[in-house]
Each structure stands twice: as structure tokens, then as C-alpha cells.
C-alpha positions, 0 to 999 in steps of 0.5 A: 500500500505504500510508506503511509501505511507502514505499521509502527513499532508502538504496537509491539512495545506492549507486554502482550504476546506477538499473537495477541498484538497481531490479533487485537491490533494489527488485524483490525488496522489491516482491515481498515487499510484494506477497506473491510476486504477481509479476504485480502487480510486473510491472504496476507496473514496466510502469506505470513503463516499467522494462524487466525483465531476465529473466536476472537473475531466472533467476539468483536464482530470481525469474522474471517472465514477459513 
């Protein structure tokens, strides 16, 4: 998407695990960046070998089907 869409380091300074940071912060941010195109977000996560936690998304209303 370009340099204006780079994810900053502040997300990773929290005391959470990497999976928690990605699930709780990065995926919702990517969803905004890709204008709710969840398939693009899923494809990006698949390319990074990130396992999607559907339970988290069901709670938040952001469900990505496998």
C-alpha cells in the first residue's frame, strides 16, 4: 500500500504476546487499510503463516472465514 501505511513499532512495545498484538491490533488496522476486504487480510496473514483465531473475531464482530 505504500510508506503511509507502514505499521509502527508502538504496537509491539506492549507486554502482550506477538499473537495477541497481531490479533487485537494489527488485524483490525489491516482491515481498515484494506477497506473491510477481509479476504485480502486473510491472504496476507496466510502469506505470513499467522494462524487466525476465529473466536476472537466472533467476539468483536470481525469474522474471517477459513
